N, C-alpha and C positions, 0 to 999 in steps of 0.2 A: 137673436142672441145665441141660439143653439149653434149656428154656423161660426160665430165668433169664438164660442167656447171650444168647439171642435178644432178650430185653427190654433188656439192657444195650447190645447193638449198636444196637437201635432208638433208644434215648436218645442214644447217642454220635453217631448219624447227624444229630441235630438240634443237638448240642452240640459235642463235640470234633472230629468228623469233618467237620462243615459248614465250608465255606471261610471263613465270616465270622469264626470264632474265631481261626485263625492269622493272618488278615489284620488283625484288630483288634489282636492282640498285637504283631505286627511293626510296624504303623503307629504304635502308641503309642510304641514305642522310637525309631522314625525321627523322630517329631515332637519328642520331648524331646532327641534328639541334635542336631537342627538348632536348636531353640529355645534350648538351653543352650550351643551352640557346641562340639560334640564333646568333652564332658568326659571320655569314656573314653580319649581320646588326650591331651588337655591336662593332665589331673590324674593321669595314671597314675603318674608318678614320685613325686609328692607322696603318693599313696595308699600307696606302699611305705614312705615315711618315717613316715607316721602309724601304720601297722601295726606297725612296729618299735619304736614308743614314743618316737620322736625328739621329738615335740612334746607329750608328756604334761605335765600340770600337776598339782600336788599338791592334794588336797582335792576332786577331782571325784567326783560321785556315780556309783555303779554297782557291779555285782557281779563283773565280769570285766574282764580287759585287752582291748585291741584284738585282739591275736593270738588270745586264747581265744574271743572273740566270732566272729572270722573262722573259727576252727577248728570251732566249734559249727555255724555256718551252713554251712560246707563239708561237715561230716559229715552234714548234712541233705540236701545236694545230691549229693555224691559217693557214689553208691550203685549200685543195680542199673541205673539209667539209663545209667551209664557203661559197664557191661559187657553187660547184657541189652538195655537200651533202644537203644543204638547198633546192635546186631545186628538188633533188630526193625525199626528204621528202614530199614536197608540191605536187609533181607529184603523189606520192603513196597515201598519206593520206589526201590531201586537206589542207585548211587553218588551220584546227584543229591541224595538226602536229606541227605547229610553237608554239602553246600553250604548247605542251608537251616538246618541246625543251627548252622553258623557264623554265618549272618546273625542268627539268633535270639540267639546269644551276644553278637555285637558290639553290636547295638542294645540287647540286654538289659543290658549293662553300664551303660547310662544309665538304663534303667528301674529297675534295682536301686539305683542311686545316688539316684534320686528317692524311691522308696518307703522306703528306710532313713532318709534324712534327715528326711522328714516324720514318720515314725513315731517316731523318736528325739526329735524336737522336742516331741511331745505325750505322751511316756511319763509314767508316774506311779509313785509309791511306794505299795505296797499295805500292808495291815495287818501282814503278817509281816516287813516291812522290806525286802523285795526289790523290784526294779524290774519294772514290767510295761509293755510297749509293743507296738506293732504297728499295722497299718492301722485296727483298730477304734477306737483312741484318737484318731487324727487325724480319722477320719470323724465321731466324736461331737463332739470339741472344736473341730476346725478347720472342719468342714463343717456342724456342727449337724445331722447326719443320723444320729441314733441308730438309726433303722430300718435304714440301710445297714450300720452297724456290727454290728448283731445278725445280719443275713444273713451278713456276712463271718465273724463269729466262729463261727456255726453251721456254715458251710461248712468252716472250719478244723478243727473237731472231726471232721467227716466225712472231710476230706482227711488228717488225721493217721492215720486207718486206711487209706484208699484209696491214699495216696501213701507214707507213711512206715512203715507197719506191715505190712499184709497182703502186698504184693508183695515186700517185703524178705526176710521169713522164708521165704516160698514159694520164692524163688530160692535162698536159702541151702540149704534142705532138698533141693531138686532137684539142686543142684550137688554137695552132699556125698554124696547117694545115688548119683549116676552116677559119681562119682570114687572114693569110698571105700566104696561099698556100705553106707553108714550109713543105717539106718532113719529116716525122717522123724520118728517119734515120739520117738526119742532126741535128735535135733537140737532138736525143739520143747521137750522137757523141760529140757535143759541151758541153752539160750540164753534161755528164758523166765525161769528163775531168775536168770541173770546180768543180764538186762534189768531185772528188778524191783530187784535190789540197787543198780544204778546210778541209776535214775530216782527212787528214794525219796529220794536225797540232794539232789535239786533241781538248780538251774542251776550251783551251785558244783562239785558232783561231776561233772555232765555235761560242763562246760567242761574240767575237768582230764583226764577220760578222752578227750574229743575231741581235745584238743591233743596227746595222746600217740599216739592211733591214726592220725590223718590223715596225718602225715608218714611213718609206718611203712608204712601200706598203699599210699601212693602210690609209695614206693621199690620195694616188692616187685612191684607190678603193672607199673610202667614198665620194670623190669629184664627181666621176662619178655617184655614187648612188643618190646623191642629185640632179644631173642633170636629173634624171628620176622621182624622187619623187615630186619635185617642180611642173613640168607641170601636174602631175597626182594627185595633192594634194586633189582634190575632191573625190578621191577613197580611201584615207587613212582611214577615219572613217569607211566606209563600210567594208574595209579590216579587221580592228580591230574587228568590230562587228561579222564578219564571223569566226574569230579566236576563239573568246570566245563563241559564240553561238553554234558552232559545236564541241566544246571541249569534251563534254560528250555524244554527239549524233551521231557523225560522220558527214561527209560532203555529201550533196546530189549531184546528177549528174547535171552538168551544162556545156554547150558547148560540147566540145569533152571529158571532164572529166566524167568518168562513176560512180563516187561516191566512198566513202570509209566508212567502218564501224568504230565505236568507237574503237574497238580492233585494227584495222589496223592502224588508225591514232595514237593511243597511242603507239603502238609498233614501228612504223616507226619514230615517233617524238622523243621518248626516245632513240632509237637506233642511229638515226642521231645526236641527241644532244650529246650523248656520243662520237660518232666518231668526232664531232667537238671540244668539250672541254676536252675530255678524263678524266673527273672527275670520280675517282674510278677505273680507268684502271691501275694506278700504274706507268705510264710513267713519268709524271712531277716530281715526287720525285727524280728521278735519276738525272735530271738537277739541281734541287734545292740543292741536297746533296753537290754540289761543291761550294756553296755560303760561303763567309767569315763571319761566325758568330759562336759563341759558344752556342747560344740559339736556340734550335730546333724550339720552338714556334715562334721565330722571323721570320724564313723562312716560317713557316706555315702561318703566317699572310700575307706574300707577295703573297702566292699562292691563297689566297681568291680572288684576283683581276683577276685571269686568266679566269674563266668561265664568269665573268661579262663582261670583254672586248671581249672575243671570241664569246660568244653566245648571251648574252643579248644586246650587242651593234652591233657587226659586222653581226651576223646571222640575227638579226632582220632587219637590214638595207637591207640585201639581200632579205629577205622574203617580205618586203614591196615593194621593187622594182618589184618583180615578181607578187605579188598580185595586186598592184595598176595599173600596166601596163596591166593586164589581159591576159598575154601570157600563163599562166599555163593551161588555158582551150581552147587554140586555136591550130589548126592543121597547121603545116608548111611542105613544101616540103623538104624531106630529104632522105638519104640513110638508109634503115632499117638495124640495127645490127641483125645478125642471132639469138643471144641470146634473143633479144626483140620480135622476131616474133613467132606467134603461129597461125596455121590454125585451124578453128573450122568448124564443119559441119553445113551447112545451110546458109541462107542469113540473115544478121542482118543490120537493119537501126536504127539510133539513134531516129527516130521519133516513132518507135515501142517500147513503154515504157516497156511492159511486157517482150518482148524478150531481151531487153537490161538489164533488171533486172536479167534474167537468166544468161546472159553473165557475169554480175558483180559478181554473186555468184560463177560462174565457175572460174573466175580469182582469187578469194579470197580463193579457195580451198574448198568452201562449196558444199553441195549437190545441183546439178543442172542438168536439162535435156540437157544442152549444152555438146557436146562431141568433142574430138579432131578429126580432119578430117584425114581419110585414103582414099586415092584415087589419081586421076590424075588432073593435071591442063593442059588444052589444050590451047596452046598459038599460036596466029597469030600476027606477027608484035609487039611482046612484050606485048600483051594484052590477058587476059583470055577470052575465048569464052564460058566457062561454069561457069561464075562468080556467078551464083545463087546456085551452089552446095556447096560452102564454103565461109567463110569470113576470111580475113587475119586481125589479130590483131597485132598491133605493139605499143610498149610503152603503153600498157593497153588502147588502143583506137582503134576504128573501122577505118581502113585505107580507103583512097579515092585516085582515079586516080593512081592506082597501075601499075607499069611498070616493065618488066623483061628484063634484058640485059645480054649479055655475051661478054666480050672483047669489050665493048662499042657499040655493035650492038644489036638491038631488037631481042628477041628470038622467033623463030617459031618452036615449038617442043612440045612434051608431057612430062611434068615433074611429078615426083612421090612425093607424100606427105605421110609420115608414122608417125603415132602418133602425128600429128600436126606440124611436122617439114619437111622442104624442104630437100629432099635427095641430090640434086645436089648442091655442094658447090661452083661451078664455076659461078653460076647465081647471079647477083646483083639485088636486089629488091629495088625500090624507089617509092615514092608517098607521100601523105600527112598523117601525124599522129601527135599526141602530141609529145613534146620534153621533155627530162628530163636531169638532171645533168648539166654539163657545157653549152651545147648548149641552154638550156632553159634560164639560167641566161644571156648568151650572147645576146639572142634575146630580153630579157627584157631591157638590157642596150641600145638598139637602139631606144627605145620608149621614148626618152626624148630630152633634150636640145642639146645633142651631136649627135643625129641621128645615122647614120651608124658608126660614129667615136667611138660610145660607145663600139662596139665590140673590138676595140683596147685596151680600158681601161681594159676590162675583161681579155683579153689575157695577157697584161702586169702584171696586178694584180695577175692573176692565176700563171704566171710563177714565180713571186717573192714569193707568198704565198707557192706554192707547193715545190719550190726549198728549201726554208728555212725549211720546214717541213722535207724534206728528209735529210737535214743536221743534224737537231736535233735528228731524229730517228736513225741515224747512231751512235750517241753517246750513246743512250739508249741501242742499240744492243751491242756495244763494251763493255759497263759496265756489261751487262749480260754475255757476253762471258768471261770477266775477272773473274767474280764470278764462272762460271762453269768450265773453263779450264785454267785460269790464263792469265797473260798479253801477253804471246807468241801467244795466239790464236787471238789476236785483228787484226793483220795485215792480216792474211788469211780471216778473217771475212770481213774486209773493201774491200778487192779485190772482194769477192763474192757479196758484197753489191753494188759495182759500176757496176759489170756485170749484176746483176739483174735489176738495174736502166736502163741500156742500153736496155735490152731485153723488159722490160715492155712498152717501148714507142711504140712497134710494136704489142702488144698483144690486144686481144679483151677487150673492155671497161667493158662490163657487167660481164665477168668472173673475172676481176680484182676486181671490187667492191664486188662481192660475196666472194672472198677470204678474203677481209678486214672485212666483217661482222663476219666471223667465228673466225679469229685470235683475234679479240677484246674480244670475250667471253672467249677464252682460257686464256687470260691474266687477265681479270677483276675479274672473279669469285674467284680465289685464293686470290687476294688482298682484296676483300670485306670480305671474310671469316676471313682473318688475322686481319684487323682493327676492326672488330666486336669483336673478341676474346680479343683484347687489349683495349677495351673501357674504363676500369677503369684506366689503366695506362695513357691513353690520357687525361682524365679529371684531374688527379693528376699533369701531366706535365704542363698543362695550368695554373692550380692553383699555382704551384711553380713558374712559369714564372712571373706571376703578382706580387707575393710577393717578388721575388728576384729583378725584374727590376725596381720597383718603378714607373711604368707607369700606375698605376691603374686609373688615371684620364682619360685615353684614352679609357677606356673600353666601354664607351657609346657614 
């Protein structure tokens, strides 16, 4: 597993973690925002009216209402990214990461408006009578670039697993195990059966389930969040100050947090922002293509609301819970995931500022005198007797009170460390370190009015968020398979999708997240290239819409 994880990190270094990707994503949103005259502001009120059905016309083609299409798309975006993804961004990039999530969402509102409008315009009715749409259709029919459409559709199938399937059930299983001590195999079995029952019904059943789950889960989660924010209201203003003040400088070390550069905060914030709201990724247009309307721009208006609800509201709430409670810089007793662990040569203490700075640069891949440890760990009763020869880093923090066990018993043995990694995979390592992803958000929710009960709110919210995301992404994948291989390929795809869902509940968390980072890039880049090439057609489509619809008074 270490070899697989290292390979994924290597790929991510050239794809998702390279500065070109978040810069390309954000600049595309900025371009369309300026080119179309800030539609996310000017059309916002009209978007609400369209979503409510105010401008619906009889006889329009489609399988779902505007609200159901929005709910389906939201169920695909409101998932672990809002709970675990925000926590991971803050863990990696500090408070500044939330600022860049906001920027991704604001400009992403326009990106989503563009991709949904163009995709809806070129949708088509397939043999079974349902509507099929998405970037692959505008790429083939609008750009005459079937090769690009095939790349995108293939990446969509991969991303349906890397984004919508594997990390969702993995987070559900981890959350339910830590909160209710529920074995992952039970979670995997029950939810896999429920997933199969829903997705077999196609978009009609998916839309009905999504429109019921999304409002419910948002209410539960936000109620719990207010229970943390209200008691910690005195920390809200300082939290906002740190978000803005660190945005262009990076975040300094504080508590167990070792700090983050501007580039790191920018990259992780934009990347996690995309993972959360999927603006520019090309996924939401597939759900919106099913909406009943003959006006492509109508559905584009509806999609403007997605990044606003998903990131600017829900992710901000999660971020404020974590920052105001202070848990993002505190260490907690936990079992270290192997992919999070790294042994470095020498003894490091947080009080030694110079040495910690060397460690910080090492963790960020910069030039540093810090090196990976190659040597032995001599253990007696589960404790290292040569602890000054090395330092164990877990979750990008210096660990404390480290214990080594095997089969529940303290280890008395000599273990080998090679290239900073522990060779013996049978040894469980526990101790105090920073937390990230879902465990960090869970801990934050216990620091409020609901106390320990807060973790149950996170677990329930996570289960609903993540399960609804898996449902939506199954639809994205089956539309991509329909495009690539025809309707007959859908059922085999759904079977593999459910099996993958079952397996990922038992897999390593960090590896699953690294898979998601890579598949996002493979799907997003072709879509961004496509909508940029069609910028003139997009502008003309919006102009024709206002002239034809007679809703010009709603443009401001």
